[in-house]
C-alpha positions in Angstrom: 8.0 -8.7 -11.9 5.4 -6.4 -10.1 6.2 -6.1 -6.3 3.6 -8.5 -4.7 5.5 -11.2 -7.0 8.8 -9.9 -6.2 8.1 -10.8 -2.4 6.4 -13.7 -2.9 9.7 -14.6 -5.2 12.3 -13.2 -2.1 9.7 -15.0 0.6 10.8 -18.0 -1.5 13.7 -18.0 -1.0 14.3 -17.4 2.7 12.1 -19.9 3.5 13.6 -22.2 1.2 17.6 -20.9 2.9 15.7 -22.1 6.4 15.2 -25.8 5.0 17.8 -26.2 3.0 20.1 -25.9 5.8 17.8 -27.9 8.0 17.6 -30.1 5.9 21.5 -30.9 5.8 22.3 -30.6 9.5 19.3 -32.4 10.4 17.2 -30.7 12.4 14.0 -32.1 12.0 11.1 -29.8 9.7 7.8 -31.0 8.9 6.7 -28.9 6.7 8.4 -25.0 4.6 5.9 -23.1 3.9 5.1 -19.2 1.8 1.8 -18.9 3.0 1.3 -15.9 5.0 0.9 -16.5 8.5 0.8 -14.8 11.7 2.1 -11.6 10.6 4.6 -13.3 8.2 5.2 -14.4 5.1 6.0 -17.8 5.2 7.6 -20.3 7.9 9.4 -22.8 8.6 7.9 -25.6 11.2 10.5 -27.6 13.3 10.2 -31.2 15.2 11.2 -30.5 18.3 13.1 -33.8 19.0 11.5 -35.9 21.6 14.6 -36.6 23.0 15.0 -33.0 24.7 11.0 -32.5 25.5 11.0 -35.6 27.2 13.6 -36.3 30.3 17.0 -34.7 30.2 19.5 -35.2 27.2 23.0 -34.6 27.4 24.0 -31.0 27.0 26.4 -31.6 24.1 23.1 -33.4 22.2 21.4 -30.0 23.4 24.3 -27.7 22.0 24.3 -29.3 18.8 20.9 -29.1 18.1 20.3 -25.7 19.0 22.9 -24.7 16.8 21.6 -26.4 13.7 18.0 -25.2 14.5 20.0 -21.2 15.0 22.3 -22.1 11.7 18.6 -22.9 10.0 16.7 -19.7 10.9 20.2 -17.7 9.9 20.2 -19.4 6.1 16.9 -18.3 5.7 18.3 -14.4 5.8 21.2 -15.0 4.1 19.4 -16.7 1.4 16.9 -13.5 0.8 19.7 -11.8 1.4 21.4 -13.2 -1.9 18.3 -13.3 -4.1 17.8 -9.3 -3.4 21.5 -8.5 -3.5 20.2 -6.6 -0.4 19.4 -7.0 3.6 15.6 -7.8 4.4 15.8 -7.0 8.6 12.0 -6.6 9.0 11.3 -9.7 7.2 14.1 -11.6 9.8 12.4 -10.8 12.7 11.4 -13.3 14.1 14.3 -15.4 12.9 16.4 -13.3 15.3 14.4 -13.5 18.3 14.1 -17.5 17.6 17.9 -17.4 17.9 18.5 -15.1 20.4 16.2 -17.5 22.3 18.0 -20.8 21.3 21.8 -18.5 22.0 20.3 -18.3 25.5 18.8 -21.4 26.5 23.0 -22.8 25.8 25.0 -19.6 27.4 26.0 -18.0 30.1 25.4 -14.1 29.1 24.5 -12.0 27.0 27.8 -11.2 25.8 28.4 -15.0 25.4 25.2 -15.5 23.0 26.3 -12.5 20.9 29.4 -13.6 20.1 28.0 -17.1 19.8 25.9 -15.8 17.6 28.1 -13.8 15.6 30.6 -17.5 14.9 27.5 -19.2 14.0 26.1 -16.5 11.4 29.7 -16.9 9.6 29.5 -20.1 9.7 26.3 -20.4 8.1 27.2 -17.8 5.3 30.1 -20.2 5.0 28.3 -22.9 4.1 25.2 -21.0 2.4 27.9 -19.4 -0.3 28.4 -23.2 -1.9 27.2 -23.4 -5.3 25.6 -26.8 -4.6 23.4 -25.2 -1.3 22.6 -22.1 -3.5 21.0 -24.9 -6.4 19.4 -26.7 -3.5 17.7 -23.2 -2.2 16.5 -22.6 -5.6 14.7 -25.8 -6.5 13.4 -25.9 -3.2 11.8 -22.0 -4.1 10.9 -23.1 -7.3 8.9 -25.7 -5.3 7.0 -23.0 -2.9 6.3 -21.0 -6.0 4.2 -24.2 -7.0 3.0 -25.8 -4.1 3.1 -23.1 -1.4 4.0 -26.0 0.9 6.2 -28.5 1.1 6.6 -31.6 3.7 9.7 -32.6 5.2 9.8 -36.0 2.8 9.7 -33.4 -0.2 12.7 -30.8 1.0 14.7 -33.7 1.9 14.0 -35.7 -1.6 15.2 -32.6 -3.6 18.0 -31.3 -1.7 19.0 -35.3 -1.6 18.8 -34.2 -6.1 20.4 -31.7 -5.6 23.5 -32.9 -3.5 23.3 -36.6 -5.0 
């Protein structure tokens, strides 16, 4: 496999990790893509719930949504690391920024945000070790390599088929 092809496969695994975690945690995603956009190799587009943008939802609901979003962002790095056998911190730079942004929204200090992210990373890594989720990541990655883009419905269908 040439370097460009290996990078495309790695990106597919990374984005598939995001998509699978978003699907199982109920974080709305609108699409997942392995087409390069704005300096990234791929991306997942998340839908922000209307209850967050319209009014003031209960704090516990915001915390649960932020937590699920953070875990989805972390899952890409973890899935790619599993595929490559090594960490790709450069490829996860935007994900790190997103997780810090979310953690700072719901934390009282930088130290709390750091500890919170550490705990969520461990939780995400534990979930991503489950064989069924690794199979779902592989199936989403395969679909991305064929199609380049998947919709929320396509991701949900694949994840439900694997988990069922």
